[in-house]
N, C-alpha and C positions, 0 to 999 in steps of 0.2 A: 638788814633789810631797810628799805626806804620808808620814811615816815608816811603813815596813811594819808595825812592831809595832802602830801605832795602828789601821791599817786591816785587819789580818790576819784579823779575825773577822767581816767583812761581805763578802758577795758579791752585788752588784747590777749588772745590765747597765748600762754607762756609755754614754750617748748621745755623750759627749765623745770616744769612740773613733772617731766618724764613722760615717755611713751607709756610710759607706764605710770620712785624713791626707791692606809693601814690594813683594814680587814674587810672582807666581803660577806662574811656570815657571822652570826653571834649565837652563842649558847646562853640561855637565860641564867642570870646571876642577880643577886640583890644589888640595887643601885648603890654606887659609892657615896657614902656620906662622911667618911673619914677624910683626913687631909691627904691630898695628892702630894707627890714628891716635890712639886714646885711651890707649895703654899705651906707656911709654918702652921703647926697644929693650933696655935693660939689665934690665928686669923679667923674671925667670925665668918660663917657662911651666911651671906646676906640673902634673905628670902626673896623669891620671885615676886611675892605680893608687894613687898616694900619698893621694889624697883619698877614694877609694871602694873600694879593695881591702880585703882582710882587715886588721884592726888587728893590730899585733904582739901586744898583749894588751888585754883590756877586762874590765869587770864583775868587778873584784877583790872578794873576800869573805874574811872570817875565819870559821872554824867557830865555833859558839857557845861551845865550850869553849876556844877560843883556840889549839888545838894545830896547826891546819892553815890554810894559805892556798890559795885557789882562784881561778881566773880562766878566761876564754875566750881561746883562741888557736888558730891553725891547726894542724891535723894533716893532712898530705897535702893542703894547700890548702883544707881545710874546717874551719870553726870548731867546736871541741870543748871539753869541760870538762877543765881541767888542775888538778893539786893538788900541793902540796909541804908538808913540815913547816914550821911557822912559824919554827923556829930554823935551818932549812937550805933557803932558797928555791931553791937551785940543784939540789936533788934532786927535780926536777919529773918528773911522769909524767902522760900523758894517761889520763883516767878513762873517756872515751867514745870511740866509734869511728864516728861518722857519716861516711859517704863521699860523700854527695850534698848533702843540705840542711843549711845551717849551724844549729847550736844557738844560739839567741839568748836563751833565758830559762832560768835554773837557780837553785837555792837550796839551802841546807843543811837537812837534817832537824834538828829541834830538839835531838835527842839526840847530834848530831855523829857518828852512826854511818853515815850515808849521804848521798850527794849526789842531788838530785832535779832533773829537768828536764822541760820539756814540748816536744812536737814534733808538727807536723802532717805531712800528706802533700801535697806539691806545691802548698802554699798554700791548701788547702781549709779551714783554720782549725778542723778537727776535732782539737783538741789532746788528746793522751794524756799521761799522767804516767808517767815512768820513774824508777827508782831504781837507784843503784849502791852496793853494799855496800863500804865502805872496806877492810875486812879481806880479803875474798875477791876483790874486783873484779868480782863477778857483777852483771850488769845484769838487772833485772826490769821487765816492763811491768806497772805497778801498776793500770792501768785498761785491761784487755785487751778492748776493745770496738770494734766497727766503727761508723763514722759517729756518734761520740760526742765531745763537747767537755767537758773537765773544768774545773771551777772549784775553786779552793782556798777553802773557806768559813771555815776557822778553824784557827789554831795556838794552842799553849798554852805558858805558862811552866812549869806544874807537871806536865803530862802530856807527856812528851818523846818518846815512841815512837809517837804517833798524831797524825793531823790529821783535820779534817773536809773532805770533798770533795763537790762536787755533780756528778752524772752525769745526762745526758739520754738515756741509752740506752733507757730504757723509753718515753719520750715526748719527741721532739726539741724540743718547746716549753718543757719545764720540767725543772729540775735537781732530782732527788731528793737528799736529804742522806744521806751515808754516813760512818761512822767507819772510817778506814783505818789498819790496823796497818802501819807502815812497815817492820817487820822480817819479818813473816810474809806480808804482802800481803793479809791477810784484810779483806774489806769487810763491814761490818755496817750494815744499813739503819737510819737514825735517823728519817727522816720521808719519806713519799711526798708528792710535790708535784704538785698539779693546778691551781694557781691563782696561785702567787706568783713574783714576779720575783727574790726573794732572801731570805736569812736573815741574822740577826745572832746570833753565839754568844759565850759568855763564856769565861773561861780554863779552865773545867772541860769545854770543848767541848760545852756544853749550849746548845741553841737557845733564845734569849731573845726573839727578835722575828722576825716574818714581814712582808715588804714586798710590797704589791700595788698595781698601778696602779689609779686610780679613774676614773670617768666624766668628771671635770673636767680630766683630763690631768695630774693630780698623782699623789701616792703616799699610801697609807694604811699605817700602821705598827701591827701587831697584836702585843700582848704574848703570849708563850708561857709557860705555867706547867705544869710536870710533863708536858711533851710535848703539851699541848692549846693550840691557837691560840684566842685570844679572839674572840668574835663581833663585837665592835665595836673600832675602832682607838683607841689612846691618843693618837696624833698623826696629823695629816693635812696634806697640802699641796695647793694648786691648781697649775695649769699654771705660774703665774708663779714659784713657788719650787721647781719640780720638779727643776731642774738645779743648784740652789744650796743644797739642804737634804737632808741624809742623816745617819743615825747613823754614828759613826766608831769605835765600839768601847768596851769596858769597861776599867777598871783591873783588875789581876789579882785583887783581892779582890771584884770584882763590885759594889762599892758606888757607883761613879761611872760614868756613861755619858757619852761625849762626842758632841757633835753638831757638824756644820758646818751652820750655820743662818742663813737670810736672812729668816725670817718676822719681820715687824714692822720690817724695815730693808731697805736696798737691797743692800749687800754682805754676803756670808756671813761670819758671825762664828764663832769657836770658843767653844762653850758646854759647860759641865760641868753634868750633871744628877745630883742626889742620887737614887739609885734608890728609897730608902725613902720619901722625902717628896715626890718629884717636883719639888722646887725646882731651878731652873736659874740659873746665874750666868755672866756673860760673862767669858771669859778674855782674849779679844783681838778687836778689830775695827778696820777701817780704812775711811775714807771713799771711797777710790779703788779698792780691790782686795779681792777675796775672800781669806779665809785660804788660803795657798798651800802651806804645809808645816808639819810639826811634828816634834819629837823627843820621844820618851817614854822613860822609864826602862825598861831591859830587864827588870828584875825586877818593878817595881810597876805599870808601865804609866802612871804619872803623867806629864802633860805637863811637859816641862822647857824647851822653847823653841819658838818659832813664827816663821813668816815670812809676808810679803806680797810679791807681785810685781805692781807696776804697770808701769813701764817696766823697772826692774831689781829685784832681790830684796834685801829687807832682813830680817835676822834679829833677834829679840829674845829674850833668855834670861830665863826665870823662875827657874830654879835657879842660885844663885851659882857653883857649881863648873862647870856647863856654860857659864856666861857667861865664866869665866876661860879655859876651853878654847877657846871660839870666838874670844876676843880674842887668844889665843896664835897660833892658826892665821891670823887676819887679819894679824898682825904678820909672819908668815913667808911668806905667799903673796900673789902679785900676781894681780889679777883676782878672779874668782868662785871659790867653793869650797863643798863640801858633804860631809856624812858619809853614806857608802853602806853601811857595815857596822860592827857593834859586837859585842864579845864579851859573854857573859852577865854577867861581872863588871865590864864597862864600862872595863876597864883599857886596851884597845887599840881603835883605830878605823881603818877604811880611809877615807881622805879623797881625794876628787877635786878637782882644781884646773884651772880653765880660765883661762889667762893672757890669753885673748881674741885675741892676735896671735901665739901660739905653740901648739904641739900640747899637748893635754890631758895632764896628768900625774896619777899616783895615788901616794899616800904611805901609809905605816904610821905612825900616831901612837901612841906609847907615853905614855899620860897620866901614869903614875907616874914614869917616867924623864924626862919632859919632852923627848922626842926626836921628830923628824920625819924619817923616812928614805924616800927615793924607792923605790917599789915597781916602777913601770914608766912609760914614756912610751907612750901609746897608738899614736901614729903618728910615730915618730922620723924618718921620711923628710921630715917637714914642718919639721924644725929648720932655721932660717935661711931658710925660704921667705918670699916677700913677702906674708904674710898681712896683711889689712887690718882696721882697726878698724870696729866696727859703731856707728852713730849712732842713738840713740833719738830719736824724733820724736813730736810731737803734731800731728795734722792735723785740721782742722775739716771736717766734712761739710756739705753744702749746707743741711741743716736744723739745724745747730748741735751735733751730737754731736762729741765728741773721740775720734779714732781713734788709739790708741797704735800706733806703727809703728816700723820699723827700716830703716835704709839703710846699704848698704856700697858704697864707691866703688872704681873701678879704681886700681891702684897708680900713683902719680905724677900723678894727675889733680887732686889737692886740695893745692896747695902750702902753703896757710896752715892746713890742718887744721880748717876751719870747717864741714865737712860738706856743702859745695857745691863741685862741681868748677870749675876755672878756666874751662872752657868746657863746653858741653853735651855729654853722652856718650849713647850708646844705653843703654836701660834695659830690664831684665826685671822685670816685676811678678810676684812669687812669691806665690801664693794658697794659704793653708793648707787642710788637709782638715777634716773634721768634718761640718758647719761648726761644731759645738759643741766647739771646741777653741781654741787660741790660738797665736800666735807669741811667742817670747821672745828675751831678750837673751843673747848669748854666741856662742861659736864655732859656725858653721853651715857645713857642708861645701858646701852649694849656694851660699850667698852667696860664700864664698871662691873657689869654682870659677868662677862666672860673672863676679865682679869681676876675677879674674885674666885672663879672656878679653876684658876691655875694656868690661864693662857695669856701670852702676849697678844695684844689686839692691835692690828695695823690697819689704818684707813689711808688710801692713796688717792690723790686727785690726779687721775690719769688724763692723758690728752683727750680733749672733748669736754672736760669739766669747765664750768663757768667761773668767772670771777678773776681770771688771770690774764685777760686780754684776748683779743680775737685770734691772734696767731695760735695760741694754745688750744682754743676751741676748734679752729679749722684744721689743725694738725690731726684731728680725729675724723675728718671727713672721709668716708669710704673705708674706714679702718676698723669697723666692727669685726672682732675675731682676729684682727691682724695687729697693727701697732698698738691699739688700745689694750689688747690682751698682753702684748709684749711688755707694756709698762707695768702691768700687775706682776708678771713673771720677774721683771727686773727688780721690783720692790721685794719680792720674796728672796731673790738671790742676794740682795743687799742685807736682808735680815739674817740670812744664813752666814754670810761672810763676816758680819759683825758679831756673830756668836749669840744673837738674840734667840734663834731657834735652830733646829736641825732639819735636814732635808726630808726626813721621813715623818715629820710631826707638824705639818702645816695643813690646815683646813681652809676652804674658801666658802664664803657665805655672803648673801646679799638679797635685796628685794628689787623687783622690777628689772631695770638694767643690771643691777647687782645679781639678780637671779639668773639672767642671761649669762653674765660673766661666770657664774658658778657652773652652769651647764657647759660653757665654752672651755672652762678650765679642766673639766673631767673628760671632755671629748677631744679637744685639740691638743692638750698636754696631759694625757691620761695618767702619767706616772709622777706628775709634779705635786699633786695634792693627796693627802691621806683620805679625805672625804669632802663632801660638799653639802651645803644647805641652800636650796633654791626656794625663794619666796616669791610667788607670782611673777616668775620670769618667763619670757617668751622662748620657745624652742625652735620656731620656724619663722624667720623674718618675713617671708612672703605672706603667710597667713596673718601675721601680726599686722602688716600694713593694709591688708584687705579687710580687716575687722575693726579698725580704729573707730571711735565714736564719730558720728556724723558732724558734730560741731567742730571737729578738728580738720574737716575736709579743706577749708581754705589754706591750711598750713601744709597740705600734703606735698607740695612742690619742694619744701624744705626737707622733709623726710627723704624724698627721693634723691635730692642732691647730696644729702649727708650719709645715706645708707645704701642707695641703689634703687633704680626705677624698674619695677617688675614688668612694665610695659615694653621694655627694651630687652633684647637678647643678652646684652652685656650686663645690664642691671640685674636681671633675673638670675643670671649665673653667679653674680657677686653675692646676692642675697642667699642663694642656696649654699654657696661655699661657706658663708658665715653662719649658717644655721646649724646648731648642735644636733637637731633631729636627724640629719643625714649621716651623722657620725655616732649615733647612739650605741652602735655595736663596739665602739672603742672604749666605752666606760668599763673600768675594772675596779673602781673604788666605790665605797658606800655613798649613796645619794639619798637625801631627804628632801621631799618636795612639799610645800604648803601652798594652797590655792583657795581663793574665794570663788564660789560658784557664780556670783553676780558681777565679776570684774568686767567693766566696760572697756578697759584699756588692753589688758592681757587676758583674753577670754579663757575660760576653763579648758577649751580645746588645746591650748598651748601646753598645758601640763598633761592632759589626757594622752596626747599623741606621743609624747616621748616616753611616758610610762608604758604605753602599749608597745612601742618599738623595743623597749628594754625587755618586756615580758616575752615578746616574740623570739628574742635571742637568749632567753633564759637568764637574763641579768637581774640580780636583786635590786629592788628599789622600795623605799618607804614613801607612801603618798598619803597626805592628810588633806581632806577637803572640808571646807566650811560652807554649808548651804546658805548662810545668812550674812556672808561677807563679800566684799568687793576687792579693790586693789589694796590689799593689806587688811589687817585684822583690827577693827575699831573697838570691838567689845573687849574689855579687859579679861574676862573669863576665857575668851577664845585666844587672845594674845598670850596669856599666861600658859594656857594648855600647850600651844605650839612651842613656846619657849621651854616648857618642861620637857617636851619630847626632844627638842633640839639639844638641850644640855645633856640629856641622857644618851642621845645619839653621839654627841661629841665625846662623852666619857667612854663610850664603847670603842671609839676609834682612836682617841688621843690620850685617854687615861686621866683626864682631869676630874675635878670634884663634881658631884651632882646632887642636888636636892631631890629626894624621892618624888616620883610622879604623884603619889597620893591620889586624891580625887580630882585632880585638875582636868583630866580628859573627860570624866563623867560629868563635870560641872560645865562643860562647854558643849558646843554643837559639833565638835570634831567628828568626822567620819574617817576611820582608818581604812582607806580603800585598798592599800597594798602594804605588805612588809612589816607588820607589827613585830615579828620575831627578830628583826634586825636592830631593834633598839632595846637596850636593857630595861626591863621592868614594864614595857608597853603591853605585852600580851596579858600580863597579870592585871594591869590597870584596866584594860578593856573588860576582862572577865569579872572584875569586882564591880 
């Protein structure tokens, strides 16, 4: 990901966030807790709590002035923001008091005088901004509006007590720009917005560019001078570059503007533009991958290092001192690492480290002293657990595309470590959301969980995924349920041909677009998968597009160009043809559906309607609804409950291991709307 300093001054809706991330009946039997055929008896069954419960600590930060450490940790079993003096980490205190929904996003005020976090209600994604004064501990709702989603539009190196925010409380479709005084809470209107998807600001918190979708499905970029938006754009993109080209911020002096830019090339390069002359120069580009990350100087905003992620991530330093620091960290840490927080004077960093087969650790790196001290281990319960390596793969699609993919195998199944099990094992195809997003390399709790239960786990970057150039993204245009689905089938066929799995032992599972892919898998290719798990997936693309959140309306042209326009006869026909709802009668394999009642992206109706269609045809389905969740399950108790149901569902269909359901369902808000008797142990768990 790009360094926050680099992108802090632009707020544009990201399509990459997603529109959204065997048998047919079952006779009740005790859940399997003994070893399945694919996992040796000595392999520890890793508990769901260790994988999906609250982390001990996460999201460590340093205050900009370097005086404080902060992190997320449970308080009364709910994630809250904690803080301690940097020179006395043991003197920790909780700064927030959330008692229901976990806090998952927080950051420091630039002046180090307050901590800020965003929170919604029940998963509705109407995020408000809250501030906690360090001296008094007083918490203030800085954006006290109903049905409003805040955007942070800009922060500053020189103006430390204010930030730019976007608020859509006047018109839900558009975010007006406000200057927010973090210490008084005063909001000053900077620009009313009636047309634009986002704005770019400089270090003076002055708006410098407005961004508006165009009729071609791309973006137009309009300069702003003295508060006036130009009538004609200075830059523009068409659909093909719309997901791979955007401004990425200014240097502190405002003389250089950075771009992530794929115009005139396939993969997105890092570009520096001289503001005075308009001249652009390429800082970095790669033939296989888009620019994936950047580090910039906390004071000047100048780019110091950049990364590309094809199968794995590779960093290149521009600044010699940053190069030395990264080399030092590389010599000390196994696996992957990255910098997640830096002080203003750049003397101390917070560094995360993913050892890949051990729990993630976080360190405090003192650059002057040359010391690297452990801050915390995120999930110490996983120390010594049989975590498995992830294998990067390149899989060829039927029409010749290369699909970057990842595979994790069950413990004890691959004696020579070549990435192919000694004999075929059941497999779960995990499909990412978006679809304009990507899977990556590193520790993945779902891979580890399912591998531990006895399954090979494969994640495929199908066409339409981001990070691999615009040609790869645009190969997915108008291909929902078509070539995008074919890529997943090709990956399954690859796994069968390689002896990784067998044709009758493959499940498909995913959330958001991955949930859609699950429904498509069971309807378009009903005999390909043994069963499927759909998490907040759309079943009807026409109703999906008609119910997207209003603040996504400026982006609707892109959705139409990439999926189909329901306002045209041809587009509507394409959307219906790609909608699993209309082929629900084709489902012959077990299906588990999980849905949040407050989901603003994929409304509950998307799950309700396919469940009703299946019931009308007498087709079994298990449907789990959470009244206090949105697009995914934020509360650990709810997530653990659904995963408990999922692993027992998979054990029913594929024969892998399963930890008993126990009290997980009763400890959550799960409502079993349909089909408890199709999951081993679920009827009994409800009765208990």
